[in-house]
C-alpha positions in Angstrom: -55.0 -86.4 -336.9 -56.5 -89.8 -338.0 -60.4 -89.8 -337.2 -61.7 -93.1 -335.4 -64.2 -95.0 -337.1 -67.8 -95.7 -335.6 -66.5 -99.3 -334.4 -63.3 -97.9 -332.7 -65.0 -96.0 -330.5 -67.9 -98.5 -329.7 -65.2 -101.2 -328.4 -63.8 -98.8 -326.5 -66.9 -97.8 -324.9 -67.7 -101.6 -324.3 -64.2 -101.6 -322.7 -65.0 -99.0 -320.2 -68.3 -100.5 -319.2 -66.4 -103.7 -318.8 -64.2 -102.1 -316.2 -66.8 -100.3 -314.7 -68.8 -103.9 -314.1 -65.7 -105.6 -312.6 -65.1 -103.1 -310.4 -68.5 -102.9 -308.8 -68.6 -106.6 -308.8 -65.4 -106.5 -306.7 -66.7 -104.2 -304.2 -69.6 -106.0 -303.6 -68.1 -109.0 -303.0 -65.4 -107.2 -300.5 -69.0 -105.9 -298.5 -70.5 -109.2 -298.5 -67.4 -111.3 -297.0 -65.3 -108.4 -294.9 -65.2 -109.5 -291.0 -65.2 -105.7 -290.7 -68.7 -103.7 -290.3 -70.3 -104.5 -293.3 -73.7 -104.3 -294.4 -74.3 -108.2 -292.7 -73.7 -106.4 -289.8 -75.9 -103.6 -290.7 -78.9 -105.9 -291.1 -77.9 -108.1 -287.8 -77.6 -105.2 -285.8 -80.9 -103.8 -287.1 -83.0 -106.9 -286.8 -81.4 -106.9 -283.1 -82.6 -103.2 -282.6 -86.2 -104.5 -283.8 -86.1 -107.5 -281.3 -85.0 -105.1 -278.0 -87.8 -102.7 -279.1 -90.1 -105.2 -279.2 -89.1 -106.6 -276.0 -89.2 -102.8 -274.8 -92.8 -102.9 -275.9 -93.7 -106.1 -274.1 -92.2 -104.8 -271.0 -94.5 -101.5 -270.9 -97.6 -104.1 -269.8 -95.1 -105.5 -267.1 -93.2 -102.8 -265.4 -95.1 -102.7 -262.0 -92.8 -105.6 -261.1 -91.6 -106.2 -257.6 -90.0 -108.5 -255.6 -92.7 -110.7 -254.1 -91.4 -110.8 -250.7 -92.0 -107.1 -250.3 -95.7 -107.5 -251.2 -95.7 -110.9 -248.5 -93.7 -108.5 -245.4 -96.7 -105.4 -246.3 -99.6 -108.3 -246.3 -100.3 -107.8 -249.9 -99.5 -111.3 -251.5 -99.9 -114.7 -249.9 -98.5 -117.8 -251.4 -95.1 -118.3 -253.2 -94.5 -116.5 -256.5 -95.3 -117.4 -259.6 -93.1 -117.8 -262.7 -94.7 -116.4 -265.6 -93.5 -116.8 -269.4 -94.4 -114.4 -272.2 -93.4 -114.3 -275.8 -92.2 -111.1 -277.5 -92.9 -110.0 -281.2 -90.4 -111.9 -282.8 -90.7 -115.1 -281.0 -88.0 -115.1 -277.6 -89.4 -116.1 -274.6 -89.6 -113.6 -271.6 -89.2 -115.2 -268.6 -89.4 -113.6 -265.2 -91.3 -113.3 -261.4 -95.1 -112.7 -261.9 -95.9 -109.5 -259.7 -99.4 -110.2 -259.3 -99.9 -112.3 -256.2 -101.6 -115.8 -256.8 -103.9 -114.8 -253.6 -104.5 -111.9 -252.2 -104.9 -112.5 -248.6 -107.9 -111.4 -246.5 -107.0 -108.2 -245.0 -107.1 -107.2 -241.2 -109.8 -105.0 -240.4 -111.2 -103.1 -237.5 -114.7 -102.4 -235.7 -112.9 -99.7 -233.5 -111.4 -96.5 -234.3 -108.9 -96.1 -236.9 -104.9 -95.3 -235.1 -103.7 -92.2 -236.3 -100.0 -92.5 -238.0 -97.5 -89.7 -239.0 -93.5 -89.7 -240.1 -91.1 -87.6 -238.1 -88.3 -86.5 -240.7 -84.8 -85.2 -239.5 -84.9 -81.3 -238.4 -89.1 -81.5 -238.8 -89.9 -82.4 -235.2 -91.4 -79.3 -233.9 -94.1 -79.5 -236.9 -94.6 -83.3 -235.8 -95.0 -81.8 -232.1 -97.5 -79.5 -233.4 -99.4 -82.4 -235.0 -99.2 -84.8 -231.4 -100.7 -81.6 -229.5 -103.7 -81.2 -231.7 -104.2 -84.8 -231.2 -104.1 -84.9 -227.4 -106.6 -81.8 -227.3 -109.1 -82.8 -230.0 -108.9 -86.8 -229.8 -107.3 -88.2 -226.7 -108.7 -91.6 -227.3 -107.1 -92.8 -230.4 -104.3 -94.5 -230.6 -101.2 -92.7 -232.4 -98.2 -94.2 -234.1 -95.1 -91.9 -235.0 -92.7 -93.4 -237.6 -89.0 -92.1 -236.8 -87.4 -91.4 -240.0 -83.6 -91.1 -239.4 -84.0 -88.5 -236.4 -80.7 -87.6 -234.7 -80.2 -88.7 -231.0 -81.6 -85.4 -229.5 -84.6 -85.6 -231.5 -85.0 -89.0 -230.8 -85.1 -88.3 -227.4 -87.6 -85.6 -227.9 -89.9 -88.0 -229.5 -89.8 -89.9 -226.9 -90.7 -87.3 -224.5 -93.8 -85.7 -226.7 -95.1 -89.4 -227.6 -95.1 -92.2 -224.6 -97.7 -94.6 -223.1 -98.9 -92.0 -220.8 -101.6 -91.0 -223.5 -101.4 -93.7 -225.8 -98.8 -92.6 -228.4 -95.6 -94.9 -229.7 -92.7 -94.4 -231.9 -91.8 -96.9 -233.9 -88.3 -96.9 -236.4 -89.1 -97.2 -240.0 -86.8 -99.8 -241.3 -85.2 -98.4 -244.5 -83.1 -101.8 -244.9 -85.7 -103.8 -245.6 -86.8 -102.0 -249.0 -84.9 -100.7 -251.9 -82.4 -98.3 -251.8 -83.9 -95.5 -253.1 -86.8 -95.4 -250.0 -84.5 -93.3 -248.1 -84.8 -90.5 -250.3 -87.2 -88.7 -248.2 -87.7 -86.0 -250.9 -89.7 -88.6 -253.0 -92.0 -89.6 -250.6 -91.9 -93.5 -251.2 -91.9 -94.3 -247.7 -95.4 -93.0 -247.1 -97.2 -95.8 -248.7 -95.4 -97.8 -247.3 -95.9 -96.6 -243.9 -99.7 -96.4 -244.3 -100.0 -100.4 -245.4 -98.0 -101.1 -242.5 -100.5 -99.7 -240.4 -103.1 -101.0 -242.2 -101.7 -104.3 -242.2 -101.6 -104.0 -238.0 -104.4 -102.5 -237.3 -107.0 -102.6 -240.4 -107.6 -98.6 -240.3 -105.3 -95.6 -240.2 -105.8 -91.7 -240.2 -102.8 -90.9 -241.7 -101.2 -87.1 -241.0 -97.9 -85.6 -242.6 -95.9 -83.5 -240.3 -96.9 -79.7 -241.1 -100.7 -80.4 -240.4 -103.0 -80.9 -237.7 -106.6 -81.8 -236.3 -108.5 -78.8 -236.0 -111.2 -80.2 -234.0 -112.2 -83.9 -233.5 -115.2 -84.0 -235.6 -114.8 -87.2 -237.4 -117.8 -89.1 -237.1 -118.8 -88.2 -240.8 -115.5 -88.7 -242.5 -114.7 -92.4 -240.9 -118.4 -93.1 -241.9 -117.4 -92.7 -245.6 -114.4 -94.0 -245.2 -116.1 -97.3 -243.8 -118.3 -97.3 -246.6 -116.0 -96.5 -249.2 -112.4 -97.3 -248.3 -111.0 -93.6 -248.5 -111.6 -90.1 -247.7 -109.1 -87.7 -248.9 -109.0 -83.6 -249.3 -109.0 -82.1 -252.7 -107.0 -79.2 -254.0 -107.7 -77.4 -257.0 -105.2 -78.3 -259.4 -106.1 -81.6 -261.5 -103.6 -84.4 -261.6 -102.2 -83.8 -265.5 -100.9 -80.6 -263.9 -98.4 -82.3 -261.4 -97.6 -85.9 -263.0 -94.8 -86.8 -265.0 -96.0 -88.6 -268.4 -94.0 -91.3 -267.7 -95.8 -92.4 -264.9 -99.4 -92.6 -266.6 -97.9 -95.7 -268.5 -97.1 -97.9 -265.4 -100.9 -97.8 -264.8 -102.0 -98.0 -268.3 -103.6 -94.9 -268.4 -103.3 -91.5 -270.7 -103.0 -87.8 -269.4 -105.7 -86.9 -271.3 -108.2 -89.0 -268.8 -106.1 -86.7 -265.7 -107.4 -83.2 -267.4 -110.6 -82.8 -265.1 -109.8 -85.1 -262.2 -109.2 -82.7 -258.9 -106.3 -84.7 -256.9 -106.3 -85.4 -253.2 -103.4 -84.7 -250.9 -101.9 -87.5 -249.6 -100.6 -85.8 -246.7 -103.8 -86.6 -245.0 -105.9 -89.4 -245.7 -108.3 -91.9 -244.0 -107.9 -95.4 -245.2 -109.6 -98.6 -244.4 -108.3 -102.1 -245.2 -111.3 -103.1 -247.1 -110.6 -105.6 -250.3 -111.3 -103.2 -252.9 -108.8 -100.8 -250.8 -106.1 -103.6 -250.8 -106.4 -104.9 -254.1 -107.3 -101.6 -255.8 -105.4 -99.1 -254.4 -103.1 -100.1 -252.0 -101.4 -103.1 -254.0 -100.6 -100.9 -256.5 -99.6 -97.7 -254.6 -97.0 -99.9 -252.9 -95.7 -101.3 -256.0 -95.0 -97.8 -257.8 -93.4 -96.8 -254.1 -90.9 -99.7 -254.4 -89.8 -99.8 -258.2 -87.8 -96.3 -258.5 -88.8 -95.7 -262.1 -92.2 -95.5 -261.5 -92.4 -93.2 -258.3 -89.7 -91.3 -259.5 -89.5 -91.5 -263.8 -86.3 -90.3 -265.3 -86.2 -86.3 -265.3 -88.9 -85.9 -262.6 -88.7 -83.5 -260.2 -90.3 -80.9 -257.9 -89.3 -77.5 -258.4 -89.3 -75.2 -261.6 -93.3 -75.4 -261.6 -94.9 -73.2 -264.5 -97.5 -72.1 -262.5 -98.7 -69.6 -265.5 -98.6 -72.5 -268.1 -102.4 -72.1 -270.6 -104.1 -74.4 -270.2 -103.8 -74.9 -266.6 -104.4 -79.1 -266.9 -101.3 -79.4 -269.2 -98.0 -80.7 -267.1 -96.6 -77.9 -264.9 -92.9 -79.3 -265.1 -93.2 -80.5 -261.1 -93.9 -83.9 -260.1 -95.5 -85.3 -256.7 -94.5 -88.6 -256.8 -96.6 -90.6 -254.5 -99.3 -88.1 -254.4 -99.2 -88.4 -258.2 -99.2 -91.9 -258.4 -102.4 -92.1 -255.5 -104.3 -90.2 -257.8 -103.6 -91.8 -261.2 -105.0 -94.7 -258.9 -107.8 -93.6 -257.7 -109.0 -92.4 -260.9 -108.3 -95.8 -261.7 -110.3 -97.6 -259.0 -113.3 -95.4 -259.1 -113.9 -94.7 -262.3 -113.4 -91.0 -261.7 -116.0 -90.9 -259.5 -114.1 -88.7 -257.0 -117.2 -87.4 -254.6 -116.7 -91.4 -253.6 -113.5 -91.1 -252.0 -113.3 -87.0 -251.1 -114.2 -85.6 -247.6 -115.9 -81.6 -247.5 -115.6 -81.9 -243.5 -112.9 -79.1 -242.5 -110.7 -81.4 -240.5 -107.0 -80.4 -240.9 -105.2 -77.8 -240.5 -101.9 -76.6 -242.2 -98.5 -75.2 -241.4 -97.7 -74.0 -244.5 -101.2 -72.6 -245.1 -100.9 -71.1 -242.0 -97.7 -69.2 -242.9 -98.5 -68.1 -246.3 -101.5 -66.2 -244.9 -99.6 -64.2 -242.6 -97.2 -63.1 -245.0 -99.7 -63.0 -247.6 -98.8 -64.7 -250.1 -100.9 -64.8 -253.2 -101.1 -66.5 -257.0 -101.7 -69.3 -258.8 -98.7 -71.3 -256.9 -100.9 -71.2 -253.7 -102.9 -74.4 -253.9 -99.6 -76.4 -255.3 -97.7 -75.4 -252.8 -100.0 -76.6 -250.0 -99.8 -80.1 -251.0 -95.8 -80.0 -251.0 -94.2 -81.1 -247.5 -91.9 -77.9 -246.7 -90.4 -76.8 -243.6 -92.1 -73.9 -242.1 -91.4 -71.6 -239.2 -93.5 -72.5 -236.0 
């Protein structure tokens, strides 16, 4: 075997290095020029992703956008809608309807008694009958409005029999077709803020009472006096707002869940509301807007079952969302700067059929307080 000289080995090494350099250059040229997915496509998609993320980030501050037609219909907006133009982080213009009305009309007010209003859901007429009988017994001088939420023909006949002009009671069908499609899903209770606002817009003040609740006396003078002063009175449960509010909902109001760890929530099933300017602007407007926007009232993944009542600490999210009640309490905390004594009543005014049933069955446990605010069919 003939030994190779160092010069020959160096020439061979240089030859292989040139081959490698040519190969790398060829691959690089192909990647940059090929019409198939390549580095340029990857860079372009990455830039598009950044733009999309920026747009979503901007939208977080505009998420309570609803059709102004609904707000005008409910007496919460006046004049024409305003076209808003904003610019995202990468310079793109975002054009849309401004959801904040340019003029909030002077709300209708009343110097007389508020009306008592409720909504009757299919298969729950008996619960509504208990409420109507309690009004006849304790508050016969009050006008009563009963919303029909899609009753059967036989239930409509019964409702007309119980609620008629002989005792200042009238029925009205809730017009689901006037609102977004999700309002017809009664289990998310988005109809409730809309019914309350419809009543406020027409009468100026309302005592809202859900089926399943009833009056236990007619001593309303103190509650009504406080409602006139502060605009609203509600009744608290032991659970904090943070424990039954889906985390996504807080983002719609630019609020943090931690701010609600120790706010005692009020039930939306029975409220006294006066149509003051503060209530119209700071409470009813955002509550109605959330109800009209499905992503707000019922965020993806939200549910009202499978609650973890044994979690620790108790102010953490239980896994159960309370829809309109959750939104109401977020708004109350924001509007009243968490001074809950201003908008809560200690007066014993209402009874609950569910409460009565649970006591009769000797139900106890950490779920007791949470369940009281949930509309469920009860045996009566």
